DRENKE-443562 format. One record per residue (C-alpha): z, x, y negated. Coordinates in steps of 0.1 Angstrom, whole numbers, padded with zeros to 4 digits, always signed. Layout:
BEGIN
ZXY;...
END
This chain:
BEGIN
+0487-1105+1451;+0466-1137+1448;+0483-1170+1444;+0469-1181+1477;+0489-1155+1495;+0520-1158+1474;+0521-1196+1480;+0518-1190+1518;+0541-1160+1522;+0564-1177+1547;+0534-1186+1569;+0521-1150+1568;+0555-1135+1575;+0562-1159+1603;+0530-1152+1622;+0532-1129+1653;+0538-1094+1639;+0535-1112+1606;+0554-1087+1584;+0535-1057+1599;+0502-1074+1592;+0514-1084+1557;+0521-1047+1550;+0486-1038+1562;+0471-1066+1541;+0489-1053+1509;+0473-1018+1515;+0439-1034+1523;+0440-1054+1490;+0452-1023+1471;+0423-1001+1481;+0397-1029+1475;+0408-1034+1439;+0422-1069+1446;+0459-1063+1442;+0461-1059+1404;+0437-1069+1377;+0413-1044+1363;+0415-1033+1326;+0381-1026+1309;+0399-1001+1286;+0407-0978+1316;+0387-0946+1319;+0362-0952+1348;+0368-0934+1380;+0335-0915+1378;+0346-0899+1345;+0379-0891+1361;+0361-0872+1389;+0341-0853+1362;+0374-0842+1346;+0388-0832+1380;+0357-0811+1387;+0361-0794+1354;+0397-0786+1361;+0389-0772+1395;+0361-0750+1380;+0386-0737+1354;+0412-0728+1381;+0385-0710+1401;+0375-0691+1370;+0411-0681+1363;+0415-0669+1400;+0442-0695+1407;+0422-0712+1435;+0393-0704+1457;+0359-0720+1453;+0355-0749+1477;+0325-0760+1497;+0307-0790+1483;+0314-0821+1503;+0287-0844+1516;+0278-0874+1495;+0292-0908+1506;+0267-0926+1528;+0260-0963+1527;+0274-0967+1562;+0307-0954+1548;+0310-0981+1521;+0320-1013+1539;+0327-1033+1508;+0318-1035+1471;+0342-1020+1445;+0351-1031+1410;+0327-1018+1384;+0350-0990+1372;+0359-0977+1407;+0339-0953+1428;+0337-0941+1464;+0350-0906+1469;+0361-0881+1495;+0397-0870+1497;+0387-0833+1494;+0374-0839+1459;+0410-0844+1448;+0423-0813+1466;+0427-0779+1449;+0441-0761+1480;+0446-0769+1516;+0460-0752+1547;+0483-0755+1577;+0515-0737+1588;+0524-0718+1620;+0541-0727+1652;+0564-0700+1664;+0586-0704+1695;+0617-0720+1679;+0651-0728+1691;+0656-0763+1705;+0679-0774+1676;+0677-0782+1639;+0683-0754+1615;+0718-0750+1600;+0729-0743+1565;+0704-0720+1548;+0685-0709+1580;+0648-0710+1581;+0633-0739+1601;+0598-0752+1611;+0590-0789+1605;+0582-0810+1635;+0553-0835+1633;+0579-0863+1632;+0590-0850+1598;+0558-0868+1584;+0563-0905+1587;+0545-0934+1570;+0552-0925+1534;+0587-0911+1544;+0595-0874+1544;+0622-0865+1570;+0631-0828+1565;+0659-0831+1591;+0632-0832+1618;+0629-0795+1622;+0636-0767+1646;+0655-0735+1638;+0635-0703+1635;+0650-0676+1658;+0668-0648+1640;+0644-0623+1657;+0614-0637+1638;+0606-0631+1602;+0600-0662+1580;+0567-0667+1563;+0575-0681+1528;+0538-0688+1521;+0542-0718+1545;+0574-0731+1529;+0572-0768+1519;+0572-0775+1481;+0577-0806+1460;+0545-0823+1453;+0529-0813+1486;+0508-0839+1503;+0513-0835+1541;+0491-0849+1568;+0499-0848+1606;+0471-0831+1624;+0481-0840+1659;+0499-0871+1673;+0493-0903+1692;+0462-0924+1684;+0484-0947+1663;+0502-0920+1644;+0477-0892+1640;+0469-0884+1603;+0498-0903+1589;+0509-0888+1556;+0536-0884+1530;+0541-0870+1495;+0570-0846+1493;+0591-0857+1463;+0621-0834+1470;+0628-0810+1499;+0655-0785+1510;+0645-0749+1508;+0635-0727+1538;+0615-0753+1556;+0581-0742+1568;+0550-0762+1580;+0539-0761+1616;+0503-0757+1625;+0502-0794+1634;+0508-0804+1597;+0481-0799+1571;+0492-0793+1535;+0470-0805+1506;+0476-0796+1470;+0463-0825+1450;+0450-0823+1414;+0474-0834+1387;+0447-0859+1376;+0454-0883+1404;+0484-0904+1414;+0495-0887+1447;+0512-0919+1460;+0479-0938+1456;+0462-0912+1477;+0490-0916+1503;+0486-0953+1505;+0448-0950+1507;+0452-0926+1536;+0474-0952+1553;+0452-0982+1547;+0432-0999+1575;+0399-0983+1563;+0414-0948+1567;+0429-0957+1601;+0395-0968+1613;+0380-0935+1601;+0406-0914+1619;+0402-0934+1651;+0365-0926+1651;+0367-0889+1644;+0400-0880+1662;+0395-0857+1692;+0415-0854+1724;+0411-0868+1759;+0444-0887+1760;+0457-0915+1738;+0491-0898+1740;+0478-0869+1720;+0450-0871+1694;+0441-0845+1668;+0421-0843+1636;+0409-0812+1618;+0415-0802+1582;+0378-0807+1575;+0379-0842+1589;+0409-0850+1566;+0391-0836+1536;+0360-0857+1544;+0380-0890+1544;+0361-0916+1524;+0382-0938+1502;+0379-0960+1471;+0390-0943+1439;+0402-0965+1410;+0408-0953+1374;+0440-0932+1370;+0458-0959+1350;+0450-0985+1377;+0462-0961+1404;+0497-0962+1387;+0496-1000+1385;+0486-1003+1421;+0514-0980+1433;+0540-1000+1412;+0527-1033+1427;+0527-1019+1463;+0563-1007+1458;+0573-1042+1446;+0555-1060+1475;+0568-1036+1502;+0603-1041+1489;+0597-1078+1493;+0585-1072+1529;+0617-1052+1535;+0638-1082+1523;+0618-1106+1545;+0622-1084+1575;+0660-1081+1569;+0662-1119+1565;+0643-1125+1597;+0665-1100+1616;+0696-1117+1603;+0683-1152+1611;+0672-1141+1646;+0706-1125+1653;+0725-1156+1640;+0703-1179+1660;+0708-1159+1692;+0745-1158+1687;+0746-1196+1681;+0725-1203+1712;+0746-1181+1734;+0779-1196+1721;+0767-1231+1730;+0754-1221+1763;+0786-1202+1771;+0805-1235+1763;+0787-1251+1793;+0796-1224+1819;+0831-1221+1806;+0838-1259+1806;+0872-1267+1821;+0863-1300+1837;+0836-1327+1838;+0847-1343+1806;+0846-1310+1787;+0812-1302+1802;+0797-1336+1792;+0809-1331+1756;+0795-1296+1754;+0762-1307+1769;+0759-1336+1744;+0765-1311+1716;+0737-1290+1729;+0713-1319+1735;+0717-1332+1699;+0704-1298+1685;+0679-1290+1713;+0649-1290+1689;+0663-1264+1666;+0681-1242+1692;+0653-1234+1717;+0626-1222+1693;+0621-1186+1705;+0613-1170+1738;+0647-1153+1741;+0665-1186+1735;+0644-1203+1762;+0651-1174+1786;+0688-1177+1779;+0686-1214+1786;+0669-1207+1820;+0697-1182+1829;+0724-1207+1820;+0707-1235+1840;+0708-1212+1871;+0744-1202+1864;+0754-1239+1862;+0735-1246+1894;+0754-1221+1914;+0787-1231+1899;+0783-1267+1909;+0780-1280+1873;+0743-1289+1872;+0743-1321+1893;+0772-1344+1902;+0790-1341+1935;+0788-1369+1960;+0820-1375+1981;+0799-1389+2010;+0780-1355+2014;+0789-1335+2045;+0810-1307+2032;+0798-1270+2032;+0826-1263+2057;+0812-1288+2082;+0777-1273+2076;+0790-1238+2084;+0806-1251+2116;+0772-1266+2128;+0755-1232+2120;+0782-1213+2140;+0776-1236+2169;+0739-1231+2168;+0743-1193+2166;+0766-1194+2196;+0741-1215+2216;+0713-1190+2208;+0734-1160+2217;+0744-1177+2250;+0707-1180+2258;+0700-1144+2248;+0678-1155+2219;+0701-1139+2193;+0720-1107+2193;+0757-1108+2186;+0764-1101+2149;+0791-1080+2134;+0820-1102+2122;+0825-1100+2084;+0858-1107+2066;+0861-1139+2046;+0853-1138+2009;+0886-1130+1991;+0896-1142+1957;+0888-1109+1940;+0852-1112+1951;+0847-1147+1937;+0832-1146+1902;+0839-1183+1895;+0856-1214+1909;+0837-1239+1931;+0839-1277+1936;+0861-1288+1965;+0833-1295+1989;+0817-1261+1984;+0825-1228+2002;+0822-1191+1995;+0804-1175+2024;+0788-1141+2033;+0750-1140+2031;+0749-1129+2067;+0764-1162+2078;+0737-1184+2062;+0706-1162+2070;+0696-1137+2096;+0676-1108+2080;+0652-1081+2088;+0644-1051+2066;+0608-1039+2066;+0602-1003+2074;+0574-0978+2069;+0548-0981+2096;+0520-0957+2104;+0490-0968+2083;+0468-0943+2100;+0472-0956+2136;+0441-0969+2153;+0457-0996+2174;+0462-1031+2163;+0444-1055+2140;+0442-1050+2102;+0466-1075+2086;+0478-1081+2050;+0514-1072+2041;+0537-1077+2012;+0550-1048+1991;+0577-1046+1965;+0552-1051+1937;+0539-1083+1952;+0574-1100+1950;+0584-1114+1916;+0612-1137+1907;+0604-1170+1925;+0567-1162+1931;+0543-1138+1946;+0515-1118+1929;+0487-1115+1955;+0460-1098+1935;+0465-1064+1950;+0474-1071+1986;+0471-1042+2010;+0463-1042+2047;+0473-1021+2076;+0473-1022+2114;+0501-1040+2133;+0504-1037+2170;+0511-1068+2191;+0548-1061+2197;+0554-1057+2159;+0539-1090+2148;+0570-1112+2153;+0593-1084+2139;+0575-1082+2106;+0559-1116+2101;+0569-1139+2074;+0567-1177+2079;+0571-1206+2054;+0607-1208+2043;+0615-1171+2046;+0631-1156+2015;+0615-1122+2007;+0640-1099+1988;+0633-1065+1972;+0654-1037+1984;+0646-1014+1954;+0628-1014+1921;+0647-1045+1908;+0670-1050+1937;+0675-1086+1947;+0643-1099+1931;+0631-1125+1955;+0608-1154+1963;+0604-1180+1990;+0573-1176+2011;+0553-1209+2012;+0526-1199+2036;+0498-1193+2011;+0482-1169+2036;+0484-1179+2073;+0494-1145+2087;+0515-1123+2064;+0539-1094+2071;+0564-1072+2053;+0565-1035+2051;+0589-1010+2035;+0616-1019+2010;+0615-1057+2016;+0642-1078+2033;+0630-1109+2051;+0658-1135+2051;+0654-1165+2074;+0680-1191+2065;+0696-1212+2092;+0688-1249+2095;+0708-1266+2067;+0704-1238+2042;+0678-1241+2014;+0660-1208+2008;+0652-1220+1973;+0690-1224+1966;+0696-1189+1979;+0670-1174+1955;+0687-1192+1926;+0720-1176+1937;+0704-1141+1937;+0688-1146+1903;+0719-1160+1887;+0739-1130+1901;+0713-1106+1888;+0713-1121+1853;+0751-1120+1851;+0753-1084+1864;+0774-1096+1894;+0748-1083+1918;+0750-1048+1905;+0782-1040+1925;+0762-1045+1958;+0736-1018+1950;+0737-0983+1964;+0721-0951+1950;+0731-0930+1920;+0698-0930+1901;+0674-0953+1920;+0693-0985+1930;+0688-1001+1964;+0700-1034+1980;+0707-1023+2015;+0708-1047+2045;+0745-1039+2049;+0752-1048+2013;+0730-1079+2014;+0749-1091+2045;+0782-1089+2026;+0770-1105+1994;+0791-1137+1987;+0771-1169+1983;+0784-1201+1968;+0774-1227+1993;+0772-1265+1985;+0766-1293+2009;+0730-1295+2022;+0723-1328+2003;+0736-1312+1971;+0715-1281+1977;+0684-1303+1976;+0696-1322+1945;+0702-1288+1927;+0668-1274+1937;+0650-1305+1924;+0670-1305+1891;+0664-1268+1886;+0627-1271+1892;+0626-1300+1867;+0644-1281+1840;+0626-1248+1846;+0593-1267+1842;+0607-1281+1809;+0615-1246+1798;+0580-1235+1807;+0566-1264+1787;+0587-1253+1757;+0573-1218+1760;+0538-1231+1762;+0542-1252+1731;+0558-1222+1714;+0529-1200+1723;+0504-1226+1711;+0523-1230+1678;+0523-1192+1673;+0486-1190+1681;+0479-1218+1655;+0502-1200+1630;+0483-1168+1637;+0449-1185+1632;+0461-1200+1599;+0475-1167+1587;+0442-1149+1597;+0422-1174+1578;+0444-1168+1547;+0440-1131+1550;+0402-1133+1554;+0400-1155+1523;+0422-1131+1504;+0402-1100+1513;+0369-1118+1507;
END
């Protein structure tokens, strides 16, 4: 590899998908003749091809192989770059003495056992890795076909797979007996006058991948296929035989280096994630204000090295919300009206509305018992059922086909994300006059998903003047003195911690029913503290978003620098 790349290896490996791209670059340089130096004493590739042609003619004359059709000459449009002087462009088929595929009988849905016969699955052929355990057992009622048995030295190419994986290949170094090819795997017998592993890496290089993406058939990206003829017609750059061996050795060395870099990155990312989580846990688990202050100071001193990845920033967001609903994010003010007094005022207002017939009498719910409380609260907070701080309405399916009523926009589950609405795909339907108040949302309403990701919610701010809900959405309208923004923080924190899961119904598809939502315990602070918490969370979440933006910008710059280095190396 050039000194330019060697000196900048950390930059290349650290770019987005850096190690994957580094592996592709190694293969690209290998097949362009830029990975190892050329040796003028090497037999030129054109002479090597002449010797291969002579060998194949001899084998045909001896009746050991069949005469093959001549392959088309390489066209100028198939040679995207210049080769070293002793290299030549060639088709894969010119190195092949025999080719064929296997068969695909109806097999048993299990791997073969002991010395049973089995048929290889397409997954047995990975990127340079042969996985014989990927097979299905041949039923005892069928007779094996030994002519399709895999042998050492076979060059196998998958004929059918996804667009990304079709035509991946492997050289079989060793193999168990009694394993047969399926008809989705092409077997090529390569001449002894080539380095099979060089052919394999040439078949995996970006130039070959571009070729297969152009010629592969199939209407779906989930299943593409290439024919044996298309595989044999693959154009690739052929170096002298001695250089083929040197290239394979260098690729092995560099791929091993990539493996080590990948392992180091994985270890570093795991250690970083564990450190971040341990420090964040120390905040939520602080025993008192003094302990919390000390833990926060410890975190703040290392902020610049802790929150350097998207997962760490997401973990910080989750912890901020958890601190918010535990009463640890902002200080308490003894002069605030307590949550208990706030609840009394709400109860009085509800009684007044019921006396005037403007509110139906609600079912009484038991107080939140100690077993239901996931954490302790400050002295002026209260645990309270969701039904006591908000009156709710669950949307229902309305008749879209009805002719009465005006067409109006409505929110669906997919429009509601955490803390915001996605309005690009709004639908409309007809609502009759008597349905308008029942399904309308107004600024300050908390819209909550019943299914999909139950509990996902956002506060409606009135972006569209007349908006309604329909099917699988709860509309929660908090009582005066309850911040809907604080309630959405409660639901998100409970969802992140898993506490919310116990309120879901449904064995396979989870739902957050109105009955369960009514019973959900909410940690309620004084109204003044609710506002302080919302302001602080908004401020800190904005900071987290800024961190993510800077991280994205840094990664983009890193990627641009890495791409420039790659372009210079290839050029």
